[in-house]
N, C-alpha and C positions, 0 to 999 in steps of 0.2 A: 508562439510556443516552439522551443526549438528542437531540431533533429536531435537523436542522443548524441550524436560526437560533438552535438554545440552546445549540450546541456550545462557541463561546468565553467564554462565562457559566459555562459547566460547568467547563470546565477552570479558570477562574479562582478559582471557588469552590473548587474542590477544592483547588488551591495555596494558598488563603489560610486552610484550614480543616487542614493540615497540620501537625505539632506542629513546633516551631521546631527549625532544624537537619536536617529533612530535606528531601528534594527529590525532584521527579518525575524521572527519569533517561530515561524512554523512554515514549512513546506509540505503541499500534498501535492504529490506529483503521480505520475502515470510510470508507466514502466522504462520511459527513456530516461528518466533519472536514477534507476537501478544500477548504479556503476558504481564500483570500487573508489574512482577520483572524488564523485558526487558526495556518497557516504562518508568519505574522509573528510571532505571540505566541509561537510554539516557538521560532522564533530568536533572538527578543531575550532569551528566558529560557532558552537554551542546551540546549534539549531535546532528545533524538536521538528522530526519529519514521519509523516505517512506515505510510503511509496508502495506502487504495485510492484511487488518481486516477479522476476521470472524467474520459472522454474527451470533453473540448469539441474543436471543431476546430483548435484550436492544439495542442493534444496529440496528437491524430490525424496532424497534420501532423510533429510529431516523431517519433512511430512509424515514421511510413510513410517516413522518411529514414535509417532504419538501414538500414544494409547488410547484405546478407546473407549478408556474411561476418562479422559480429559477433555472429549468433546462434549460441550456445553450446548443446552438449547439456547438459541439465538431468538431474539425479540428486536422488531424494528424499531425506531426512533419513536413510534405513537405508540410502543408496550405492546404490540401483537408480536406473540410466536411465531415464527415461521416455522411450519411443521417438518419441512423437508430441507432445513438449515443446522448445521451445526457450526459452531467456534470453539478455537482451541488456541493457547497459547505456549511460545517455545522459545529456547534460544538459538539463535544460528550465526554462524560465524564465515566471514568473509577475509582472505588474505589481505593482512596490511590495515585491518580496520579491527578485527576484533569482534566481538560477539555484541549482536543486537538482538532486538526481540523481534521475534516471527507470530503475528496474529494470522490465523487460517481460517477462512471461511469454506465449509464444506457444504455444497448443496448436492441432493440426489437428482441426478440425472432422468430427464423428462422421459418416459417409455418411447419415443420417438428418436432421442439423441444416440449417437454411434458412440460406442466406449472406444477407450484406447487400452493398451497393456498398463500404462501409470496408473490413470484415474478410477479404472473400471466402472464402478455405479455412480461414482461421485464426481463434480467438477471440485478443482479445488482453487481458492484466491487468496495467494498468499498477500500481507501486507507487510511490508519492513518496517519497524516503527523503532524509537527511541523512547516514548511515551509511558509512563507509566500508569495512566488509567485504567479501567475495565476492558479486557476484552471487547464488550460490546460497546463502548464508548469511544475506542480506539476505530471500529468499524463505522460508524455512524458520523466522527468527525472526515475520515476517508471519504464515506460516501456524498458528502457535503460538495467534495470537487467537481462529481460530476453535475449537480445542481449547480453550481456556480456556470462551468462550460455551456449548459442549456441556454445561462440568462445571456452570457456573451454572444452565444448564437442570435436571440433573438434580437440583441441588440444590433447587431452585424446585419440582422435582416432588415430590421427596420429603418437604419442610418447609414446602409451601403457599408 
């Protein structure tokens, strides 16, 4: 996995080394991939993505603008409602990229958690995407990224 400064060159190298006729259909990425050049490259190459967005000031304003009525209950991939969690979807833009979809997970902070000025009583987890799936399906798809990393870690532990 590349550090943030190498994310685009890593993707370009991956694409260039793929067999003829194969394509990258989807990128699930952590915040290292939330970069203007990467998002532009994904858009130009028509690659679907779910990427953990970085809460810069502009993104925070976008999240704050989500009306309370737009936050929907969240059901995990087993169909169980998570009572402390809500999800919403809105449009967000980045210079040079245009608009993309922002799916936001909002979780109530635990009693012992420290609050901050932006988040208040909630923690926000934004996901940048160009998928048209339901908000819940985008979250479920993005969360599969963590399951893959767990499996990779187990393989590394078992095989060196």
